[in-house]
C-alpha positions as CSV (number, residue, x, y, z in Angstrom):
1,M,29.3,35.4,37.3
2,E,25.5,35.5,36.8
3,M,22.7,34.2,38.5
4,L,19.1,32.3,37.1
5,T,16.5,31.1,39.1
6,G,19.1,30.1,42.1
7,I,21.4,28.4,39.6
8,S,24.9,30.5,39.5
9,I,26.5,30.4,36.2
10,K,30.5,30.8,35.3
11,K,30.9,31.2,31.5
12,T,34.1,29.6,29.6
13,T,36.5,31.4,28.6
14,Y,37.2,29.2,26.2
15,S,34.8,27.4,23.7
16,K,35.8,24.0,22.2
17,L,32.9,23.8,20.2
18,K,34.6,24.5,17.1
19,E,36.7,21.4,17.5
20,V,33.9,18.9,16.8
21,D,33.4,17.1,13.8
22,F,29.5,17.1,13.9
23,D,29.6,14.5,10.7
24,N,32.0,12.0,12.3
25,L,30.9,12.0,16.3
26,E,32.3,9.0,18.3
27,F,30.5,8.4,21.2
28,G,32.0,10.0,24.2
29,K,34.8,11.7,22.6
30,Y,33.6,15.0,22.5
31,I,32.4,17.0,26.0
32,A,30.3,20.2,25.9
33,D,31.9,23.4,27.4
34,H,30.1,23.4,30.8
35,M,28.6,21.1,33.8
36,L,26.5,21.2,36.7
37,V,27.6,20.9,39.8
38,C,25.7,20.3,42.9
39,D,26.8,19.3,46.6
40,Y,25.3,17.7,49.8
41,Y,26.2,18.1,53.2
42,E,25.2,18.7,56.4
43,G,22.3,16.8,55.7
44,E,20.7,19.2,52.7
45,W,21.7,20.0,49.4
46,H,23.4,23.0,48.2
47,Q,23.3,25.4,45.6
48,P,23.7,24.4,42.1
49,K,26.0,26.0,40.1
50,I,26.9,25.5,36.3
51,V,31.1,25.9,35.8
52,P,33.5,25.0,32.7
53,F,33.7,21.2,32.3
54,A,37.1,20.3,34.2
55,N,38.7,18.0,36.2
56,L,37.0,16.9,39.8
57,S,40.3,16.9,42.7
58,L,39.7,13.8,44.8
59,R,41.3,12.7,48.2
60,P,42.7,9.1,48.0
61,D,40.4,8.2,51.1
62,T,37.0,9.1,49.2
63,L,34.3,6.6,49.8
64,A,33.2,6.4,46.5
65,L,36.6,5.1,45.4
66,H,36.8,2.5,47.9
67,Y,32.6,1.3,48.5
68,G,31.2,1.8,45.4
69,Q,28.4,4.8,46.6
70,T,28.1,5.7,42.7
71,V,24.6,6.2,40.6
72,F,23.8,7.1,37.2
73,E,21.8,8.4,34.4
74,G,22.3,8.1,30.6
75,M,19.7,10.6,28.7
76,K,19.4,12.4,25.5
77,A,18.1,15.4,24.0
78,F,17.3,15.9,20.8
79,R,17.5,18.9,18.4
80,M,13.8,19.4,17.0
81,E,12.8,20.4,13.7
82,D,11.9,24.0,14.7
83,G,15.3,24.5,16.1
84,K,14.2,24.1,19.2
85,V,15.7,21.5,22.2
86,N,13.7,18.4,23.7
87,I,15.4,16.5,26.4
88,F,13.2,13.5,25.7
89,R,11.3,11.8,29.0
90,L,13.0,14.2,32.1
91,D,10.6,13.0,34.5
92,K,10.8,9.1,34.0
93,H,15.0,9.6,34.0
94,H,14.6,11.6,37.3
95,D,12.5,8.9,38.8
96,R,14.6,6.1,38.1
97,F,17.4,8.2,39.2
98,N,15.8,8.0,43.0
99,R,15.1,4.5,42.7
100,S,19.0,4.5,42.0
101,L,19.7,6.4,44.9
102,H,17.4,5.1,47.2
103,R,18.9,1.2,46.3
104,M,22.2,2.8,47.0
105,C,21.2,4.7,50.4
106,M,22.1,7.8,49.0
107,P,20.1,11.2,49.1
108,Y,17.2,11.7,47.3
109,M,17.9,14.2,44.3
110,P,14.8,16.7,44.4
111,E,13.2,17.3,41.0
112,E,14.0,21.5,40.7
113,I,17.7,20.8,40.8
114,F,17.9,17.5,38.4
115,S,15.0,19.5,35.9
116,E,15.8,22.8,36.5
117,G,19.7,22.7,36.4
118,L,19.4,20.5,33.4
119,K,17.4,22.8,31.6
120,Q,19.6,25.9,32.0
121,L,23.2,23.8,31.5
122,I,21.3,22.8,27.9
123,T,20.2,25.9,27.3
124,L,23.7,27.3,27.8
125,D,25.3,24.9,25.6
126,N,22.5,25.0,23.3
127,E,24.8,24.8,20.3
128,W,26.1,21.6,21.3
129,V,22.8,19.8,20.0
130,P,23.5,18.2,17.0
131,N,21.3,18.6,14.1
132,Q,22.7,15.5,12.1
133,E,20.9,12.5,11.3
134,G,20.7,9.9,13.9
135,S,22.6,12.2,16.2
136,S,21.5,13.8,19.7
137,L,23.1,15.7,22.9
138,Y,23.8,12.8,25.3
139,I,23.4,13.8,28.9
140,R,24.8,12.2,32.0
141,P,23.6,12.7,35.4
142,F,25.3,11.0,38.4
143,M,26.2,11.3,42.1
144,Y,29.1,9.9,44.2
145,A,29.9,9.9,48.0
146,S,32.5,12.9,48.0
147,E,33.2,11.9,51.7
148,A,36.8,12.1,52.2
149,R,37.3,9.0,55.6
150,L,37.7,5.4,55.5
151,G,34.6,3.4,57.0
152,V,32.5,1.0,55.5
153,K,29.4,3.2,55.8
154,P,27.0,5.4,53.9
155,A,28.9,8.5,53.4
156,D,27.5,11.6,54.9
157,E,28.6,13.8,52.0
158,Y,27.9,13.5,48.2
159,R,28.6,15.8,45.0
160,F,26.2,15.6,42.1
161,I,27.4,16.2,38.3
162,I,25.8,16.7,35.2
163,F,27.5,16.8,32.0
164,T,26.7,16.5,28.1
165,S,28.1,14.9,25.0
166,P,27.3,15.1,21.1
167,V,26.6,11.9,19.8
168,Q,25.6,9.2,17.5
169,S,23.9,6.3,18.0
170,V,25.8,3.2,19.2
171,F,25.6,-0.4,17.4
172,A,24.1,1.3,14.4
173,K,24.6,-1.9,12.4
174,P,23.2,-5.7,13.2
175,I,25.5,-6.9,16.1
176,K,26.4,-10.4,17.2
177,V,25.5,-11.7,20.4
178,K,26.2,-14.3,22.5
179,V,24.1,-16.7,25.6
180,E,26.1,-16.5,28.5
181,T,26.2,-19.1,30.9
182,E,29.0,-18.6,33.3
183,Y,28.9,-15.1,34.2
184,I,25.2,-13.2,35.5
185,R,25.3,-9.6,36.1
186,A,22.8,-9.7,38.5
187,A,20.7,-11.9,41.4
188,K,17.4,-11.2,42.8
189,G,17.8,-9.3,45.7
190,G,20.4,-7.0,44.1
191,T,21.7,-4.4,42.5
192,G,20.7,-5.2,39.0
193,F,17.6,-2.4,38.9
194,A,19.9,-0.1,39.9
195,K,22.2,2.2,37.9
196,C,25.1,2.0,39.7
197,G,28.8,1.7,39.1
198,G,29.5,-1.6,40.3
199,N,26.9,-3.4,37.6
200,Y,28.7,-2.3,34.6
201,G,32.0,-3.3,35.7
202,G,31.3,-6.2,36.7
203,S,30.5,-7.1,33.4
204,F,33.5,-6.0,31.4
205,L,35.4,-9.6,32.0
206,P,32.8,-11.8,30.2
207,T,32.0,-9.0,27.2
208,Q,35.8,-8.9,26.9
209,R,35.3,-12.6,26.4
210,A,33.0,-12.6,24.1
211,K,34.5,-10.5,22.3
212,Q,37.5,-12.6,22.0
213,Q,35.5,-15.1,20.1
214,G,33.9,-13.1,17.7
215,Y,31.0,-11.2,19.5
216,D,29.7,-7.8,19.9
217,Q,28.2,-8.1,23.5
218,V,26.5,-10.8,25.7
219,L,23.0,-12.1,26.5
220,W,22.9,-12.4,30.2
221,T,20.7,-15.0,31.4
222,V,19.5,-15.0,35.1
223,G,18.2,-17.9,37.8
224,K,19.8,-20.9,39.7
225,D,20.1,-22.5,36.4
226,K,20.8,-19.9,33.6
227,K,17.9,-20.6,31.2
228,F,16.4,-17.5,30.7
229,I,17.4,-14.6,28.8
230,E,17.0,-11.2,30.8
231,E,19.2,-8.5,29.4
232,S,21.2,-7.6,26.0
233,G,25.2,-6.0,27.8
234,M,24.0,-2.9,28.6
235,M,20.4,-2.4,27.1
236,N,17.2,-4.7,27.6
237,A,16.7,-7.7,25.2
238,M,13.8,-7.7,23.4
239,F,12.6,-10.3,20.2
240,V,10.0,-11.2,17.9
241,I,8.7,-14.8,17.8
242,N,5.3,-15.4,16.2
243,N,4.6,-12.0,15.5
244,T,4.4,-11.3,19.0
245,L,7.3,-8.8,20.7
246,I,8.5,-10.3,23.8
247,T,10.9,-8.8,26.6
248,A,11.7,-10.2,30.3
249,P,9.2,-8.4,32.7
250,L,10.8,-6.0,34.8
251,S,12.3,-7.5,38.4
252,D,14.9,-6.2,41.2
253,S,17.5,-7.7,38.3
254,I,16.6,-6.1,35.1
255,L,16.8,-2.8,34.3
256,D,13.7,0.1,34.0
257,G,14.8,0.9,30.4
258,V,13.1,4.1,29.6
259,T,13.7,3.1,25.6
260,R,12.2,-0.4,26.5
261,D,9.0,1.7,27.9
262,S,8.8,3.8,25.2
263,L,9.1,0.6,22.6
264,L,6.5,-1.3,24.0
265,T,3.9,1.5,24.6
266,L,4.5,2.6,21.1
267,A,4.1,-1.0,19.9
268,Q,0.8,-1.7,22.4
269,D,-1.0,1.5,20.2
270,I,0.2,0.5,16.4
271,G,-1.6,-3.2,17.0
272,I,1.5,-5.1,17.7
273,T,1.1,-7.9,20.9
274,V,3.5,-7.7,23.5
275,E,4.3,-9.9,26.3
276,E,6.4,-9.2,29.3
277,R,7.6,-12.5,30.0
278,A,10.9,-15.0,30.6
279,V,12.4,-16.0,27.3
280,S,14.6,-19.2,27.7
281,I,16.9,-20.4,25.5
282,D,15.1,-23.6,24.8
283,E,12.6,-20.9,23.3
284,L,15.0,-19.3,21.5
285,K,16.3,-22.4,19.9
286,S,13.0,-24.0,19.0
287,A,12.2,-20.5,17.6
288,F,15.1,-20.7,15.3
289,F,14.3,-24.5,14.0
290,D,10.8,-23.6,13.6
291,E,11.8,-20.2,12.0
292,Q,9.6,-18.3,14.1
293,I,11.9,-15.6,15.6
294,T,12.3,-12.8,12.8
295,E,13.6,-10.4,15.2
296,A,16.0,-10.0,17.7
297,F,17.3,-6.3,18.9
298,G,18.4,-4.9,22.7
299,A,17.5,-0.9,23.9
300,G,18.7,1.6,25.5
301,T,18.9,5.3,25.8
302,A,22.7,5.5,23.6
303,A,21.9,2.7,20.9
304,V,18.0,3.0,20.9
305,V,17.4,-0.1,19.0
306,A,20.6,-2.3,18.6
307,P,19.6,-5.1,15.8
308,I,21.0,-8.8,16.6
309,E,22.1,-10.4,13.3
310,L,23.1,-13.4,15.0
311,I,22.8,-15.4,18.7
312,G,25.5,-17.5,20.0
313,I,24.2,-20.6,22.1
314,D,26.8,-23.0,23.1
315,D,28.9,-23.8,20.4
316,T,26.2,-23.1,17.5
317,G,25.7,-19.9,15.7
318,Y,21.6,-19.3,15.3
319,K,21.1,-16.0,12.5
320,L,18.4,-14.1,11.9
321,P,16.6,-13.2,8.9
322,P,17.3,-9.7,7.5
323,Y,16.2,-6.5,8.6
324,T,13.7,-4.5,6.1
325,E,11.8,-1.0,6.8
326,K,8.9,-3.0,8.1
327,S,10.9,-5.0,10.7
328,V,9.4,-4.2,14.0
329,L,11.9,-3.1,15.3
330,N,12.5,0.0,12.3
331,I,8.8,0.8,12.4
332,L,9.1,1.2,16.4
333,K,12.3,3.4,16.1
334,H,11.2,5.7,13.0
335,R,7.8,6.4,15.4
336,L,10.1,7.5,17.9
337,H,12.1,9.7,16.1
338,L,8.9,11.6,14.5
339,I,7.7,12.2,18.3
340,R,11.7,13.5,19.9
341,T,12.1,15.9,16.6
342,G,8.8,17.5,16.8
343,L,7.4,16.0,13.3
344,V,4.4,14.5,14.9
345,A,2.1,15.3,18.1
346,D,3.7,14.4,21.4
347,R,0.7,12.9,22.8
348,Y,2.4,10.7,25.7
349,K,4.2,14.4,26.9
350,W,7.4,12.7,26.6
351,N,9.3,16.0,25.7
352,T,10.2,18.6,27.8
353,V,11.0,21.5,24.5
354,I,13.4,24.2,25.6
């Protein structure tokens, strides 16, 4: 066991790196050799450690299993042109993680544990960061209530873990989505803006039903009458209507997407008109009838951008025009790629290079 800046490191005796087919990655199939673990008890965080990736041991009365105190983040690290590794928008992910923790009544995660722990973990598993085009190292920080006892209350003990996985982008090909008007993802005043487990578990049934009807994902609607589009599956939804990039405004029922924020920033800087406002189902229909909608896509860490080829509204499928290199989504995706891989200057200070 060795020490680095207060983080103990125990290296694996058997690396699984040689088992990875980096040319045929499946999302979440391979897990890197090590994970960071840090425990909270007696009112404070204790010494973090990096250990070989392994199973967890939980008592049946662990509070997270019963009352849902569990929060996670989704991040990525990229292999740069010079061979170094870039953790993309580390600070913004740390900030969002803490906002989710606050909503779930969980303790604040100190920056030095989150950031320094992540840097050292990825430094140790550097060879797991792919260099194939379109690939990256997916990073999963998460925290759960580890206290073992029954009783509906915020836990007094928590465990924080980070592990990583080499991946390709999901939804690389255009997808079909269904406007969901029976179920909702989140309600005003709820936990929609937080990355907590329940938000995702509650989405499975309507998504499963949409897939049975031939769709890949759903477009969630919001409001009493479910008239307005909010998110697309696990991504923020964006539309190009009348040469304007439109996406729903942030609220307590929508996730503050890091990719969303990055794309909007890039779009404004290259002169694309951006509007953060509600988009109604009726507006979408009119845009299709008037041939004013040219693009629709989801934006998220896992997918980056997921082009939409068809939107199902009621019993009608509305088809989008084909996408080209000049499509807004491809222009923005390419510019983001250049920044992440160090091919252009990072004037936004989004990259943490290790």
